N, C-alpha and C positions, 0 to 999 in steps of 0.2 A: 399507453408505453407500448414499444416494439420489442419482439423479443429478441436478443444477440445470442446466435446461434453457431455463428462461426468460431472456429478453434484455429487460434494463429499458431504459427510455427514457433514464434517466439515472444516473450511479453517480459514487461519489466515493470513492478512494481512500487511506485515512490512512495514513503510513507516516512513520519515524523518519528514515532516510536517503536520498540520494538513488540507490542503486541497489535498495534495499528492496523497491518494488512491482513491477520486474522478478523480480527473485529470487523472491519470495512470492505473485504472482498476476500476471506478464507475459501469459501465455497466455489466460486468462479474459479480463482487459480489452482485450486486442487481438481476441479472439473476438466480444464485444460490438462494439466500435468499427466491425469489420468488417461486421458485421449492423443497422449504422444509429444504437448506442445514443452516447449524448454522456458521455463518459469523461474523468473529472478528477481529478489526484493533487495530494495536497496533503503535504507534504513538511515536516515538523515541525520540523528543525534544519537548519544548514549545511552539514553535513558536513564542517568543518573542521581537523578531526582524523583526516582519512580518510588520513593517512600516517606509516608509522614510522620517517621520516625526520627524524632531528632538527635539520637543518638547512633542512627544509621551514617555509615561510611559513604558517600557519593561514588569514589570510586570501584568499592565492593558492590555498592548496588547496580552499575554499571556492568561489571562484571559477571552479575549473576544475570541480569537481564540479557547479556548475550548468547550465554549457554541456552536461558531457556529459547531464545528467537531459534538458535539450530536445532532444539527439539522439535521445535514448532513446522522450522521448513521441511525437516524431515517426516513430520507426521501429515504434513501436506504433500508429500513426496515432488518436492522443487529440486529444480537444479542447485541454488545454494542461496546465501544472503550476502549482501557488500554493506559495508556502514561506514559513512560521512564522517564519526565522531565527535560532532558538533556539542557541548553542554547543553543540556535542556535550558528551554528560554531563551538562547543566545543562535539559532539558528536566523541568518539573516539573508534574503534575497539579492545575494553581493557578486560580484564575478568572480571570484574563487569558489563560492559554492554551484554556481551556477556552469562555471569551468568542468567542476567535479563530476556532475549528471550530465553534463554534454557528452564528457570522455564517457562512460558508461554505457549511454545511450548509442555513442560510434563504435564503441568496443562491442555492443552484444547484439545490436543493429534490429532490435525488438519493433516487430507490426505493431502490436498493442502497447500502452503508457496506460498504468492504471495510479492514479493520485487521489488525493483530496481536494473538492471541490473549492476552493479559497474565496468562494464569492459569499456561502454560505454560512452567516455567522449565529444568528439566533433560533434557536431552536424551541419553540414556545415559552414559557417565564419561567422554566427550570433549569438552564441549561445553553450558553452559547458557546461556540466553537474555540478550543485552544487555539491560542496565538501559534504553538508551532504547528500546528496544522493545516492553517490559514498558509504562513508561511511557505512551507513545503509545498502545499498544492499551487502558489505563485510561483514558485522556484520550478517546479518539474515544469509547470506549463510554458516559460520562458525559456526552459535549456530546451523544449522540442521544438517550439515553433518562434522563430524562425530560426537558432541558434545552429540545434547540431543539423541540421538541414542543409545550413550553408556555410561553405568552405572558407569564408571570408571571417568567421567569427572564431575563435580562440584557432585563428590558423597555424598558433604554434604545436598544435594537434596533430592538423595536417602534416606538417614538417616532421614529424616524429613518424608518419606510416597511418596516422589513423587515416578515413575517408568519410565524408558528410552521409549522412544518414537520414532518410524523411520517415518518421513515425506516420503509420496509417490511418492511425484512430487514437483516442484519447477515452476512457473512460473513469470518471469522477464521482467518488464515493461521496457521502458524507453529504447531499446535496439537496436543494431545496426544492429543484428543479427537477425530477426523475424523468427520462425520457426513455428508457431501456433497460430491459432485465434481466436475469440468466438464471435459468434454473438451477437449483444446488438440490433437489430433492436427494440424487444419488451421491451426494459429497458434503450432504449437512454434518454425518457423523466426523468426518475426519477433520471438519470445522471446530467439533465439539473440540476433538483431540486435540486439535493446534492449540486452541484457548487455554485449555487446561494446564497446557507446559507453561504456561507465564504463571508459574505457583506465588511468585513475589506480588502481582498482581490480583489474582484471584482467591487468592487463599491456599492454605494446605487441603483445607477439606473442600473443596469444588465441587460441590453436588449442585448447588445452584446453576452451574453454567448451562448443562446440557437443556434446561428448561427455561433459561433466559433467552438464548439461542434460538431453539426452536420456536418461541412464540414470536420472537423478531422477523424471524423469515417466513414463520407462515402467516404475520401479519404482510407484508409486502404478497406472498404469494398468493394470498386472497384476492389482495386489488389485480391482479392476473389470470388466475384460472388456474393455478400449479398447487402444490403442497407447500415447496420453500423455493423462495428466489432473495435473490440481492438485484438491488435498484441503482441506477448510474444515468447520470449526465454523458450522453455521449458526444464527442468531439470527431467530424468525420475529416479527418488533413490529407488524407492522400490521393 
């Protein structure tokens, strides 16, 4: 794997659920933000089904998770979080959804986009990749290339005053084919703090979060010779 050392001027992380950006790339996003990058997060679903409690009210769950997202965004030092608002389990790679992502890419003009790897399905015999993750990864890639870069895609946005934008690189997380890594040793604590903001997911007593986050980051770091790292599949489009 090769180290990704560049700091983009602007980056956009496109993920399915409110806690996905922190789990997948929180250390990287915090590192870039600390170095002066303008980093945005786009969450495609509401997170409304993020509870196993049969008495939970989905609208209330979604509202709580949105607040947790804002707290996590602040902990990472990011510019802000945007929401598409699709119900959990109902996000599709449709024209409407692609247009929504393309609009943000054209408006924010990121050099780098991060998203889930939609080709990664099975992780051993204990877990397979959530449908919302796969669809969101596919949606993000379809929006980035060629749509956002070509003025003939979603031409109504061009007529409104937006201009086509070519993303230079995409980093896919949650991949079975990592080829790029980012040293997150200096921002690991920020990742831990951000994940702890998602109380609805980690629990009120999130004493286990630091250990799990550190162990996972240390395992990737061991492969590449640093204390803690995050790994990605890298696409060079520029």
